[in-house]
N, CA, C and O atoms as a DFTB+ gen file, in Angstrom:
756 C
 N C O
     1  1      10.159      36.210       2.113
     2  2       9.365      36.625       1.381
     3  2       8.024      35.995       1.078
     4  3       7.201      36.694       0.487
     5  1       7.718      34.795       1.402
     6  2       6.662      33.876       1.389
     7  2       6.285      33.313       2.743
     8  3       5.756      32.222       2.953
     9  1       6.574      34.055       3.462
    10  2       6.461      33.413       5.027
    11  2       5.214      33.445       5.429
    12  3       4.837      32.462       6.067
    13  1       4.200      34.592       5.172
    14  2       2.881      34.236       5.746
    15  2       2.253      33.109       4.668
    16  3       1.599      32.228       5.225
    17  1       2.338      33.027       3.474
    18  2       1.943      31.744       2.850
    19  2       2.023      30.403       3.207
    20  3       1.169      29.565       2.915
    21  1       3.471      30.103       4.101
    22  2       4.326      28.820       4.623
    23  2       3.674      29.147       5.785
    24  3       2.870      28.216       5.747
    25  1       3.399      29.720       6.755
    26  2       3.220      29.680       8.158
    27  2       1.152      29.178       7.568
    28  3       0.657      28.065       7.749
    29  1       0.776      29.797       7.231
    30  2      -0.757      29.607       6.918
    31  2      -0.806      28.199       6.154
    32  3      -1.764      27.460       6.380
    33  1      -0.004      27.883       5.435
    34  2      -0.147      26.392       4.897
    35  2      -0.112      25.239       5.901
    36  3      -0.834      24.243       5.941
    37  1       1.271      25.739       7.002
    38  2       1.467      24.773       7.718
    39  2       0.007      24.487       9.110
    40  3      -0.406      23.597       9.854
    41  1      -0.249      25.738       8.789
    42  2      -1.750      25.074       9.685
    43  2      -3.384      24.627       9.264
    44  3      -4.419      24.352       9.871
    45  1      -2.863      24.756       7.636
    46  2      -4.019      24.310       7.046
    47  2      -4.470      23.094       7.246
    48  3      -3.637      22.188       7.211
    49  1      -5.895      22.758       7.505
    50  2      -6.557      21.123       7.901
    51  2      -6.238      20.036       6.683
    52  3      -5.982      20.250       5.498
    53  1      -6.346      18.814       7.406
    54  2      -6.451      18.166       6.127
    55  2      -7.710      17.600       5.771
    56  3      -8.447      17.684       6.754
    57  1      -8.325      17.027       4.746
    58  2      -9.507      16.303       4.975
    59  2      -8.974      14.805       3.681
    60  3      -7.942      14.825       3.009
    61  1      -9.992      13.717       3.674
    62  2      -9.384      12.988       2.975
    63  2     -10.490      13.039       1.797
    64  3     -11.347      13.849       2.149
    65  1     -10.720      12.634       0.870
    66  2     -11.398      12.310      -0.387
    67  2     -10.981      11.122      -1.000
    68  3     -10.250      11.323      -1.969
    69  1     -11.168      10.180      -0.794
    70  2     -10.878       8.850      -1.158
    71  2      -9.363       8.448      -0.614
    72  3      -9.032       8.074       0.511
    73  1      -8.827       8.586      -1.405
    74  2      -7.153       8.063      -1.107
    75  2      -6.798       9.706      -0.714
    76  3      -6.425      10.017       0.417
    77  1      -6.955      10.598      -1.707
    78  2      -6.281      11.711      -1.811
    79  2      -6.428      12.471      -0.486
    80  3      -7.457      12.440       0.188
    81  1      -5.305      13.164      -0.162
    82  2      -4.907      13.853       1.155
    83  2      -5.435      15.214       1.099
    84  3      -4.578      15.901       1.655
    85  1      -6.087      15.723       0.842
    86  2      -6.910      17.482       0.587
    87  2      -5.954      18.196       1.908
    88  3      -5.756      17.744       3.036
    89  1      -5.557      19.236       1.393
    90  2      -5.593      20.438       2.329
    91  2      -6.843      21.013       2.040
    92  3      -7.550      20.676       1.091
    93  1      -7.168      22.071       3.043
    94  2      -8.228      23.226       3.020
    95  2      -7.177      24.361       3.430
    96  3      -6.491      24.397       4.451
    97  1      -7.222      25.193       2.475
    98  2      -6.226      26.533       2.784
    99  2      -6.873      27.529       2.038
   100  3      -7.576      27.179       1.090
   101  1      -6.711      29.051       2.396
   102  2      -7.372      30.382       1.519
   103  2      -7.178      30.302      -0.431
   104  3      -7.877      30.331      -1.444
   105  1      -5.814      30.196      -0.034
   106  2      -5.055      29.982      -1.636
   107  2      -6.300      29.195      -2.395
   108  3      -7.262      29.657      -3.009
   109  1      -5.917      27.850      -2.121
   110  2      -6.642      26.518      -2.664
   111  2      -8.286      26.770      -2.840
   112  3      -8.911      26.677      -3.896
   113  1      -8.738      27.061      -1.726
   114  2     -10.209      26.637      -1.031
   115  2     -11.182      27.386      -1.026
   116  3     -12.362      27.040      -1.082
   117  1     -10.330      29.552      -0.888
   118  2     -11.079      30.357      -0.402
   119  2     -11.583      29.776       1.168
   120  3     -12.542      30.547       1.203
   121  1     -11.648      29.340       1.938
   122  2     -11.691      28.675       3.195
   123  2     -10.623      28.564       4.152
   124  3      -9.512      28.390       3.650
   125  1     -10.690      28.629       5.556
   126  2     -11.232      29.363       5.897
   127  2     -11.330      31.033       5.726
   128  3     -12.235      31.832       5.963
   129  1     -10.704      31.098       5.485
   130  2     -10.747      33.202       5.241
   131  2      -9.711      33.668       4.801
   132  3      -8.691      33.548       5.478
   133  1      -9.672      34.303       3.598
   134  2      -8.649      34.805       2.639
   135  2      -8.302      35.552       2.982
   136  3      -9.056      36.517       2.859
   137  1      -7.022      35.826       3.649
   138  2      -6.640      37.105       4.028
   139  2      -5.785      38.164       3.372
   140  3      -4.617      37.798       3.239
   141  1      -6.127      39.710       2.804
   142  2      -5.796      40.093       2.010
   143  2      -3.821      40.088       1.687
   144  3      -3.230      40.024       0.609
   145  1      -3.159      40.202       3.364
   146  2      -2.178      40.082       3.529
   147  2      -1.570      38.706       2.551
   148  3      -0.923      39.052       1.563
   149  1      -1.734      37.244       2.762
   150  2      -1.692      36.136       2.486
   151  2      -1.414      36.647       0.543
   152  3      -0.369      36.520      -0.096
   153  1      -2.732      37.202       0.063
   154  2      -2.958      37.415      -1.211
   155  2      -1.929      37.922      -1.705
   156  3      -1.214      37.215      -2.415
   157  1      -1.505      39.632      -1.387
   158  2      -0.640      40.332      -1.306
   159  2       0.432      39.975      -1.575
   160  3       1.004      40.316      -2.611
   161  1       1.035      39.045      -0.504
   162  2       2.602      38.592      -0.698
   163  2       2.536      37.489      -1.782
   164  3       3.621      37.182      -2.276
   165  1       1.503      36.886      -2.201
   166  2       1.298      35.851      -3.002
   167  2       1.903      36.756      -4.732
   168  3       2.817      36.472      -5.506
   169  1       0.789      37.955      -4.740
   170  2       1.025      38.806      -5.926
   171  2       2.290      39.217      -6.120
   172  3       2.815      39.318      -7.229
   173  1       2.684      39.402      -5.330
   174  2       3.857      40.197      -5.301
   175  2       5.402      39.083      -5.754
   176  3       6.425      39.376      -6.373
   177  1       4.987      37.874      -5.168
   178  2       6.324      36.842      -5.637
   179  2       5.659      36.322      -7.140
   180  3       6.460      35.778      -7.900
   181  1       4.705      36.415      -7.451
   182  2       4.201      36.129      -8.784
   183  2       5.082      37.202      -9.638
   184  3       5.824      37.007     -10.601
   185  1       4.840      38.055      -9.150
   186  2       5.532      39.774     -10.046
   187  2       6.706      39.306     -10.446
   188  3       7.229      39.245     -11.558
   189  1       7.232      38.812      -8.825
   190  2       9.032      38.862      -9.179
   191  2       9.584      37.285     -10.064
   192  3      10.570      37.066     -10.768
   193  1       8.631      36.555      -9.701
   194  2       9.079      35.277     -10.365
   195  2       8.819      34.926     -12.077
   196  3       9.445      34.427     -13.012
   197  1       7.749      35.410     -11.864
   198  2       6.903      35.171     -13.626
   199  2       7.490      35.742     -14.671
   200  3       7.852      36.913     -14.554
   201  1       7.683      35.109     -15.774
   202  2       7.465      36.674     -16.816
   203  2       5.911      36.823     -17.197
   204  3       5.205      35.921     -17.648
   205  1       5.545      38.068     -16.940
   206  2       4.481      38.670     -17.026
   207  2       4.582      39.746     -18.058
   208  3       3.877      40.741     -17.894
   209  1       5.573      39.659     -19.371
   210  2       5.505      40.517     -20.409
   211  2       4.204      39.414     -21.339
   212  3       4.253      38.415     -22.057
   213  1       3.384      40.111     -20.918
   214  2       2.156      39.365     -21.283
   215  2       1.092      39.955     -21.293
   216  3       0.832      40.742     -20.382
   217  1      -0.144      39.631     -22.740
   218  2      -1.256      40.149     -23.366
   219  2      -2.363      40.064     -21.947
   220  3      -3.024      41.017     -21.534
   221  1      -2.352      38.708     -21.375
   222  2      -3.238      38.259     -20.524
   223  2      -3.026      37.146     -19.471
   224  3      -2.514      36.047     -19.682
   225  1      -3.416      37.529     -18.523
   226  2      -3.356      36.610     -17.574
   227  2      -4.388      35.390     -17.747
   228  3      -5.546      35.769     -17.925
   229  1      -4.225      34.229     -17.732
   230  2      -5.345      33.119     -17.643
   231  2      -5.499      32.544     -16.053
   232  3      -4.552      32.584     -15.267
   233  1      -6.605      32.095     -15.759
   234  2      -6.479      31.425     -14.416
   235  2      -7.865      30.827     -14.415
   236  3      -8.797      31.371     -15.007
   237  1      -8.030      29.308     -13.507
   238  2      -9.302      28.808     -13.634
   239  2     -10.050      29.000     -12.720
   240  3      -9.580      29.374     -11.646
   241  1     -11.610      28.777     -12.896
   242  2     -12.470      28.726     -12.201
   243  2     -12.212      27.903     -10.994
   244  3     -11.737      26.817     -11.326
   245  1     -12.305      27.986     -10.163
   246  2     -13.163      29.060      -9.211
   247  2     -11.747      29.529      -8.509
   248  3     -11.370      30.693      -8.642
   249  1     -10.949      28.531      -7.725
   250  2     -10.160      29.358      -6.637
   251  2      -8.356      30.011      -7.460
   252  3      -7.352      30.430      -6.885
   253  1      -8.663      29.806      -9.054
   254  2      -7.678      30.984      -9.373
   255  2      -8.299      32.685     -10.030
   256  3      -7.826      33.258     -11.011
   257  1      -9.065      33.025      -9.445
   258  2      -9.891      34.215      -9.506
   259  2      -9.743      34.773      -8.626
   260  3      -9.596      35.894      -9.112
   261  1      -9.624      34.932      -7.229
   262  2      -8.547      35.594      -6.275
   263  2      -6.996      35.780      -7.058
   264  3      -6.467      36.877      -7.237
   265  1      -6.560      34.808      -7.365
   266  2      -5.118      35.265      -7.202
   267  2      -5.135      36.081      -9.060
   268  3      -4.295      36.966      -9.225
   269  1      -5.514      35.941      -9.561
   270  2      -5.442      36.137     -11.423
   271  2      -6.196      37.776     -10.940
   272  3      -5.808      38.614     -11.753
   273  1      -6.958      38.290     -10.071
   274  2      -7.553      39.829      -9.899
   275  2      -6.503      40.063      -8.880
   276  3      -6.441      41.291      -8.919
   277  1      -5.779      39.747      -8.137
   278  2      -4.600      40.349      -7.421
   279  2      -3.538      40.342      -8.077
   280  3      -3.001      41.390      -7.720
   281  1      -2.648      39.689      -9.051
   282  2      -2.094      39.783      -9.975
   283  2      -2.746      40.650     -10.746
   284  3      -1.785      41.210     -11.275
   285  1      -3.916      41.281     -11.293
   286  2      -4.024      42.104     -12.200
   287  2      -3.778      43.364     -11.929
   288  3      -3.042      44.124     -12.558
   289  1      -4.796      43.720     -10.386
   290  2      -4.661      44.694      -9.856
   291  2      -3.124      45.241      -9.745
   292  3      -2.902      46.449      -9.660
   293  1      -2.215      44.393      -9.752
   294  2      -0.831      44.380      -9.165
   295  2      -0.189      45.168     -10.358
   296  3       0.234      46.319     -10.247
   297  1      -0.157      44.272     -11.757
   298  2       0.485      44.540     -12.656
   299  2      -0.038      45.459     -14.022
   300  3       0.655      45.905     -14.938
   301  1      -1.599      45.576     -13.795
   302  2      -2.356      46.331     -14.896
   303  2      -2.675      45.593     -16.095
   304  3      -3.031      46.282     -17.051
   305  1      -2.610      43.953     -16.304
   306  2      -2.488      42.747     -17.139
   307  2      -4.362      42.295     -17.006
   308  3      -4.841      41.727     -16.025
   309  1      -5.031      42.654     -18.049
   310  2      -6.455      41.775     -18.053
   311  2      -6.484      40.423     -17.757
   312  3      -5.603      39.719     -18.250
   313  1      -7.332      39.923     -17.043
   314  2      -7.364      37.993     -16.982
   315  2      -8.340      37.723     -17.787
   316  3      -9.221      38.522     -18.106
   317  1      -8.213      36.313     -18.246
   318  2      -9.167      35.544     -18.489
   319  2      -9.420      34.312     -17.489
   320  3      -8.516      33.575     -17.097
   321  1     -10.807      34.186     -17.119
   322  2     -11.117      32.942     -16.472
   323  2     -12.154      31.903     -17.032
   324  3     -13.365      31.991     -17.236
   325  1     -11.037      30.653     -17.248
   326  2     -11.945      29.465     -17.418
   327  2     -12.742      28.721     -16.650
   328  3     -12.520      28.061     -15.635
   329  1     -13.960      28.976     -17.451
   330  2     -15.083      28.787     -16.516
   331  2     -15.545      27.110     -16.743
   332  3     -15.240      26.367     -17.675
   333  1     -16.158      26.902     -15.865
   334  2     -16.865      25.557     -15.727
   335  2     -18.089      25.500     -16.442
   336  3     -18.666      24.413     -16.449
   337  1     -18.660      26.573     -17.118
   338  2     -19.690      26.558     -17.917
   339  2     -19.680      27.336     -19.570
   340  3     -19.143      28.398     -19.885
   341  1     -20.285      26.606     -20.230
   342  2     -20.524      26.778     -21.241
   343  2     -21.520      28.534     -21.590
   344  3     -22.550      28.859     -21.000
   345  1     -20.975      29.169     -22.417
   346  2     -21.322      30.847     -22.425
   347  2     -22.039      30.769     -24.276
   348  3     -22.874      31.552     -24.729
   349  1     -21.326      29.475     -25.105
   350  2     -21.781      29.556     -26.506
   351  2     -21.536      30.679     -27.423
   352  3     -22.017      31.098     -28.476
   353  1     -20.357      31.082     -26.398
   354  2     -19.515      32.730     -27.445
   355  2     -18.870      32.225     -28.665
   356  3     -18.556      31.049     -28.850
   357  1     -18.698      33.192     -29.479
   358  2     -17.581      32.900     -30.689
   359  2     -16.287      32.602     -30.224
   360  3     -15.523      33.394     -29.673
   361  1     -16.068      31.324     -30.496
   362  2     -14.425      30.957     -30.614
   363  2     -14.511      29.980     -29.242
   364  3     -13.536      29.284     -28.961
   365  1     -15.495      29.963     -28.558
   366  2     -15.228      29.390     -27.063
   367  2     -14.387      27.998     -27.320
   368  3     -14.423      27.439     -28.416
   369  1     -13.763      27.581     -26.407
   370  2     -12.908      26.062     -26.234
   371  2     -13.283      25.653     -25.461
   372  3     -13.457      26.326     -24.445
   373  1     -13.653      24.164     -25.522
   374  2     -14.139      23.266     -24.423
   375  2     -13.014      22.164     -24.452
   376  3     -12.427      21.453     -25.267
   377  1     -13.051      22.470     -22.877
   378  2     -11.526      21.659     -22.260
   379  2     -12.178      20.426     -21.254
   380  3     -12.845      20.567     -20.229
   381  1     -11.741      19.196     -21.919
   382  2     -12.004      17.967     -20.572
   383  2     -11.058      18.072     -19.758
   384  3      -9.947      18.299     -20.238
   385  1     -11.182      17.955     -18.418
   386  2     -10.078      17.831     -17.443
   387  2     -10.204      16.946     -16.636
   388  3     -11.365      16.836     -16.242
   389  1      -9.123      15.876     -15.978
   390  2      -9.562      15.447     -14.743
   391  2      -8.065      15.527     -14.059
   392  3      -6.871      15.497     -14.357
   393  1      -9.046      15.662     -12.823
   394  2      -8.087      15.462     -11.657
   395  2      -7.731      14.310     -10.587
   396  3      -7.935      13.179     -11.028
   397  1      -7.272      14.368      -9.360
   398  2      -7.208      13.214      -8.613
   399  2      -8.507      13.312      -7.918
   400  3      -8.622      12.679      -6.869
   401  1      -9.637      14.108      -8.408
   402  2     -10.570      14.038      -7.308
   403  2     -11.796      14.588      -8.206
   404  3     -12.825      14.752      -7.551
   405  1     -11.877      14.880      -9.469
   406  2     -13.002      15.479      -9.805
   407  2     -12.235      14.999     -11.412
   408  3     -11.134      14.674     -11.857
   409  1     -14.089      15.284     -12.013
   410  2     -13.345      15.316     -13.630
   411  2     -14.607      16.090     -14.393
   412  3     -15.714      15.673     -14.055
   413  1     -14.589      17.083     -15.305
   414  2     -15.500      17.799     -15.927
   415  2     -14.912      18.452     -17.330
   416  3     -13.988      18.125     -18.075
   417  1     -15.934      19.590     -17.344
   418  2     -15.581      19.950     -18.651
   419  2     -15.220      21.530     -18.088
   420  3     -15.695      21.883     -17.008
   421  1     -14.376      22.437     -18.863
   422  2     -14.239      23.463     -18.583
   423  2     -14.162      24.480     -19.993
   424  3     -13.814      23.823     -20.974
   425  1     -14.375      25.712     -20.247
   426  2     -14.697      26.521     -21.401
   427  2     -13.722      27.792     -21.452
   428  3     -13.587      28.708     -20.640
   429  1     -13.111      27.553     -22.632
   430  2     -12.061      29.146     -22.686
   431  2     -12.712      29.989     -23.561
   432  3     -13.068      29.616     -24.679
   433  1     -12.966      31.552     -22.955
   434  2     -13.308      32.504     -24.013
   435  2     -12.575      33.568     -24.126
   436  3     -11.888      33.738     -23.119
   437  1     -12.441      34.301     -24.875
   438  2     -11.453      35.697     -24.328
   439  2     -10.213      35.730     -25.220
   440  3      -9.713      36.814     -25.522
   441  1      -9.601      34.342     -25.738
   442  2      -8.101      34.102     -26.039
   443  2      -8.399      33.636     -27.813
   444  3      -8.973      32.888     -28.604
   445  1      -7.601      34.621     -27.629
   446  2      -7.403      34.070     -29.493
   447  2      -5.660      34.053     -30.260
   448  3      -4.658      34.623     -29.828
   449  1      -5.763      33.416     -31.174
   450  2      -4.445      33.437     -31.876
   451  2      -3.660      34.179     -31.777
   452  3      -3.990      35.280     -32.218
   453  1      -2.232      34.090     -31.188
   454  2      -1.542      34.886     -30.948
   455  2      -1.230      36.065     -29.391
   456  3      -0.195      36.665     -29.101
   457  1      -2.080      36.049     -28.927
   458  2      -2.157      36.243     -27.125
   459  2      -0.972      35.733     -26.930
   460  3      -0.643      34.751     -27.596
   461  1      -0.326      36.139     -26.237
   462  2       0.394      36.312     -25.348
   463  2       0.166      36.094     -24.134
   464  3      -0.190      37.088     -23.502
   465  1       0.287      34.627     -23.273
   466  2      -0.553      34.452     -21.723
   467  2       0.447      34.186     -21.012
   468  3       1.473      33.751     -21.536
   469  1       0.341      34.413     -19.553
   470  2       0.382      33.636     -18.655
   471  2      -0.453      32.613     -17.992
   472  3      -1.647      32.909     -17.931
   473  1      -0.121      31.525     -17.502
   474  2      -1.462      30.697     -16.860
   475  2      -0.841      30.612     -15.715
   476  3       0.374      30.412     -15.685
   477  1      -1.919      30.815     -14.080
   478  2      -1.698      30.541     -13.138
   479  2      -2.826      29.841     -12.726
   480  3      -3.981      30.028     -13.110
   481  1      -2.385      28.945     -11.841
   482  2      -3.359      28.380     -11.245
   483  2      -2.863      28.374      -9.803
   484  3      -1.737      28.670      -9.402
   485  1      -4.046      27.935      -9.025
   486  2      -3.791      27.864      -7.256
   487  2      -2.843      26.722      -6.780
   488  3      -1.933      26.696      -5.952
   489  1      -3.479      25.636      -7.741
   490  2      -2.359      24.638      -6.965
   491  2      -2.213      23.496      -8.364
   492  3      -3.067      23.304      -9.229
   493  1      -0.867      22.853      -8.246
   494  2      -0.913      21.464      -9.182
   495  2      -0.450      20.623      -8.555
   496  3       0.588      20.682      -7.897
   497  1      -1.239      19.647      -8.696
   498  2      -1.097      18.372      -7.640
   499  2      -1.022      17.312      -8.627
   500  3       0.093      16.792      -8.670
   501  1      -2.088      16.719      -9.631
   502  2      -2.129      15.480     -10.133
   503  2      -1.922      15.942     -11.703
   504  3      -1.726      15.184     -12.653
   505  1      -2.038      17.713     -11.736
   506  2      -1.544      17.878     -13.170
   507  2      -2.321      18.295     -13.827
   508  3      -2.170      19.376     -14.395
   509  1      -4.088      17.077     -14.023
   510  2      -5.025      16.889     -15.041
   511  2      -5.572      18.462     -15.541
   512  3      -5.418      18.752     -16.727
   513  1      -6.182      19.418     -14.651
   514  2      -6.212      20.695     -15.020
   515  2      -5.403      21.750     -15.877
   516  3      -5.796      22.350     -16.878
   517  1      -3.991      21.842     -15.148
   518  2      -3.339      22.468     -16.287
   519  2      -3.029      21.858     -17.627
   520  3      -3.306      22.518     -18.628
   521  1      -2.428      20.544     -17.764
   522  2      -2.452      19.858     -18.925
   523  2      -3.676      20.133     -19.655
   524  3      -3.352      20.408     -20.811
   525  1      -4.742      20.177     -19.530
   526  2      -6.011      20.302     -20.636
   527  2      -6.128      21.727     -20.782
   528  3      -7.056      21.956     -21.559
   529  1      -5.702      22.558     -20.457
   530  2      -5.719      24.265     -20.537
   531  2      -4.726      24.526     -21.158
   532  3      -4.682      25.511     -21.894
   533  1      -3.684      23.677     -20.991
   534  2      -2.085      24.057     -21.939
   535  2      -2.439      23.962     -23.182
   536  3      -2.309      24.801     -24.074
   537  1      -2.996      22.678     -23.233
   538  2      -3.081      21.536     -24.913
   539  2      -4.181      22.883     -25.777
   540  3      -3.953      23.416     -26.863
   541  1      -5.507      23.160     -24.725
   542  2      -6.430      24.031     -25.024
   543  2      -5.906      25.598     -25.538
   544  3      -6.138      26.200     -26.587
   545  1      -5.352      25.860     -24.712
   546  2      -4.256      27.044     -25.378
   547  2      -3.123      27.010     -26.542
   548  3      -2.779      28.033     -27.134
   549  1      -2.629      25.842     -26.782
   550  2      -2.055      25.670     -28.006
   551  2      -2.960      25.138     -28.941
   552  3      -2.374      24.667     -29.915
   553  1      -3.844      25.074     -28.970
   554  2      -5.184      24.630     -29.933
   555  2      -5.663      26.076     -30.561
   556  3      -5.855      26.279     -31.760
   557  1      -5.817      27.055     -29.481
   558  2      -6.064      28.240     -29.666
   559  2      -4.917      28.980     -30.773
   560  3      -5.224      29.654     -31.756
   561  1      -4.020      28.765     -30.474
   562  2      -2.893      29.543     -31.038
   563  2      -2.185      30.484     -30.019
   564  3      -1.228      31.175     -30.366
   565  1      -2.653      30.490     -28.820
   566  2      -1.985      31.493     -28.112
   567  2      -0.896      31.248     -27.734
   568  3      -0.799      30.075     -27.373
   569  1       0.737      32.289     -27.570
   570  2       1.466      31.986     -27.290
   571  2       1.751      31.807     -25.439
   572  3       1.671      32.881     -24.843
   573  1       1.999      30.821     -24.740
   574  2       1.945      30.404     -23.475
   575  2       3.546      31.181     -23.460
   576  3       4.487      30.800     -24.156
   577  1       3.583      32.245     -22.578
   578  2       4.930      32.621     -21.962
   579  2       5.257      31.938     -20.697
   580  3       6.289      31.271     -20.628
   581  1       4.687      32.019     -19.976
   582  2       4.939      31.156     -18.818
   583  2       3.635      30.350     -18.072
   584  3       2.437      30.374     -18.354
   585  1       4.230      29.768     -17.209
   586  2       3.018      28.874     -16.236
   587  2       3.096      28.653     -14.896
   588  3       3.643      27.588     -14.612
   589  1       2.734      29.299     -14.004
   590  2       2.975      29.037     -12.663
   591  2       1.305      28.628     -11.696
   592  3       0.173      29.112     -11.673
   593  1       2.229      27.148     -10.811
   594  2       1.324      27.041      -9.654
   595  2       1.776      28.089      -8.417
   596  3       2.886      28.562      -8.173
   597  1       0.344      28.287      -7.653
   598  2       1.067      29.120      -6.310
   599  2       1.569      27.753      -5.839
   600  3       2.792      27.625      -5.891
   601  1       0.996      26.898      -5.470
   602  2       1.463      25.524      -4.513
   603  2       1.277      24.272      -5.362
   604  3       0.263      23.907      -5.955
   605  1       2.615      23.625      -5.284
   606  2       2.924      22.511      -5.842
   607  2       2.913      21.192      -4.753
   608  3       3.696      21.115      -3.806
   609  1       1.721      20.024      -5.120
   610  2       1.706      18.846      -4.597
   611  2       1.602      17.773      -5.098
   612  3       0.635      17.561      -5.829
   613  1       2.672      16.656      -4.835
   614  2       2.681      15.672      -5.457
   615  2       3.348      15.818      -7.063
   616  3       3.723      16.912      -7.485
   617  1       3.414      14.825      -7.704
   618  2       4.156      14.742      -9.114
   619  2       3.212      15.759     -10.016
   620  3       3.391      15.444     -11.193
   621  1       2.512      16.581      -9.944
   622  2       1.840      16.986     -11.024
   623  2       2.710      18.261     -11.703
   624  3       2.327      18.827     -12.727
   625  1       3.749      18.571     -11.088
   626  2       4.369      19.810     -11.903
   627  2       5.022      18.987     -12.862
   628  3       4.932      19.396     -14.019
   629  1       5.814      17.668     -12.636
   630  2       6.868      16.698     -13.566
   631  2       5.616      16.234     -14.106
   632  3       5.944      16.474     -15.268
   633  1       4.463      15.773     -14.223
   634  2       3.134      14.959     -15.171
   635  2       3.122      16.187     -16.072
   636  3       3.232      15.986     -17.281
   637  1       2.973      17.732     -15.520
   638  2       2.416      19.142     -16.872
   639  2       3.819      19.207     -17.765
   640  3       3.712      19.439     -18.969
   641  1       4.985      19.026     -17.245
   642  2       6.179      19.325     -17.719
   643  2       6.323      18.139     -19.077
   644  3       6.298      18.307     -20.296
   645  1       6.435      17.259     -18.470
   646  2       6.594      15.813     -19.300
   647  2       5.459      15.782     -20.493
   648  3       5.733      15.657     -21.687
   649  1       4.160      15.917     -19.960
   650  2       3.223      15.812     -20.913
   651  2       3.091      17.132     -22.241
   652  3       2.766      16.995     -23.421
   653  1       3.501      18.430     -21.447
   654  2       3.016      19.405     -22.607
   655  2       4.325      20.305     -22.954
   656  3       4.238      21.339     -23.616
   657  1       5.748      19.718     -22.351
   658  2       6.571      20.389     -22.644
   659  2       7.015      22.194     -21.913
   660  3       7.835      23.077     -22.165
   661  1       6.140      22.017     -21.144
   662  2       5.942      23.754     -20.455
   663  2       6.451      23.342     -19.282
   664  3       6.049      22.368     -18.646
   665  1       7.591      24.279     -18.894
   666  2       8.369      24.399     -17.424
   667  2       7.160      25.338     -16.560
   668  3       6.720      26.447     -16.861
   669  1       6.827      24.502     -15.440
   670  2       6.257      25.346     -14.444
   671  2       6.837      25.324     -13.198
   672  3       7.353      24.431     -12.526
   673  1       6.592      26.800     -12.993
   674  2       7.123      27.577     -11.920
   675  2       5.902      27.297     -10.673
   676  3       4.681      27.294     -10.830
   677  1       6.677      27.071      -9.417
   678  2       5.924      27.252      -8.445
   679  2       5.973      28.238      -7.621
   680  3       6.409      29.248      -8.174
   681  1       5.622      28.429      -6.156
   682  2       6.108      29.030      -5.343
   683  2       6.663      28.572      -4.348
   684  3       7.858      28.798      -4.157
   685  1       5.572      27.469      -3.080
   686  2       5.926      26.521      -2.514
   687  2       5.482      25.085      -2.896
   688  3       4.510      24.843      -3.611
   689  1       6.165      24.313      -2.434
   690  2       6.031      22.599      -2.678
   691  2       5.864      22.270      -1.137
   692  3       6.512      22.518      -0.120
   693  1       4.536      21.508      -1.482
   694  2       4.152      20.754      -0.255
   695  2       4.085      19.346      -0.221
   696  3       4.326      18.738      -1.264
   697  1       3.845      18.828       0.637
   698  2       3.507      17.520       0.983
   699  2       2.612      17.183       2.203
   700  3       3.009      17.694       3.250
   701  1       1.406      16.376       2.296
   702  2       1.017      15.863       3.216
   703  2       1.479      14.533       3.788
   704  3       1.251      13.481       3.191
   705  1       2.254      14.591       5.167
   706  2       2.741      13.493       6.141
   707  2       2.478      13.575       7.716
   708  3       2.859      14.399       8.547
   709  1       1.607      12.305       7.842
   710  2       1.046      11.897       8.916
   711  2       0.163      13.181       9.422
   712  3       0.352      13.785      10.477
   713  1      -0.798      13.455       8.486
   714  2      -1.822      14.175       8.769
   715  2      -1.293      15.681       8.766
   716  3      -2.402      16.207       8.671
   717  1      -0.719      16.378       8.789
   718  2      -0.188      17.310       8.272
   719  2       0.907      18.292       7.372
   720  3       2.116      18.091       7.259
   721  1       0.244      19.222       6.872
   722  2       0.907      19.740       5.784
   723  2       2.788      20.103       5.914
   724  3       3.347      20.539       6.920
   725  1       3.283      19.850       4.918
   726  2       5.182      19.675       5.600
   727  2       5.563      20.691       3.854
   728  3       5.319      20.484       2.666
   729  1       6.159      21.624       4.538
   730  2       7.090      22.440       3.100
   731  2       8.312      21.935       2.970
   732  3       9.282      21.891       3.727
   733  1       8.026      21.403       1.438
   734  2       9.544      20.845       1.008
   735  2      10.620      21.916       0.140
   736  3      11.674      21.816      -0.488
   737  1       9.793      22.826       0.472
   738  2      10.778      23.833      -0.607
   739  2      10.294      24.778      -1.475
   740  3       9.373      24.419      -2.209
   741  1      10.779      26.123      -1.577
   742  2      10.061      27.462      -2.026
   743  2      10.866      28.161      -3.163
   744  3      12.083      27.975      -3.199
   745  1      10.243      28.983      -4.127
   746  2      11.411      29.857      -4.611
   747  2      11.947      30.510      -4.041
   748  3      12.989      30.889      -4.578
   749  1      11.628      31.117      -2.541
   750  2      12.548      32.114      -2.266
   751  2      13.443      31.541      -1.200
   752  3      13.563      32.188      -0.160
   753  1      14.062      30.441      -1.333
   754  2      14.855      29.856      -0.666
   755  2      16.257      29.632      -1.047
   756  3      17.011      29.015      -0.294
């Protein structure tokens, strides 16, 4: 089911950000080119493996937007984007996030107490962004029905699960070895 995604990951270039081996991929970076067939394949897989009995899909700017859009179009479920800038709207929740290569503020709008939500992100590697967003959604009082990252790299999934108590589903697990992306497993195996 995920053959196009896997093939594209195996061909992804690697760049170093300090000691962090960062793979550059259309799903995680929007470059070199986001092919509709890969995005469609991802949306189909998410629809198959995630619990989407929810009111809202939650994604994180910027690379969660195209994923949430594809899932929303497929399922008719609206989505909310966790943004990197404040709009000072009533009920806005400020979220501080740290990853392996960045740190900053995120802002959640459009989520209320009792909303049933599905959090989807492009990748979980260190877990910093996902942990921060999950904790904020809990503080808001949203019911977190399911959590998924399209791509898993490193120990982030385990860190998120340990720190938040939420199970994190992923479609593909990868690592970077000897300057290449290596696929270590996938949900369709």
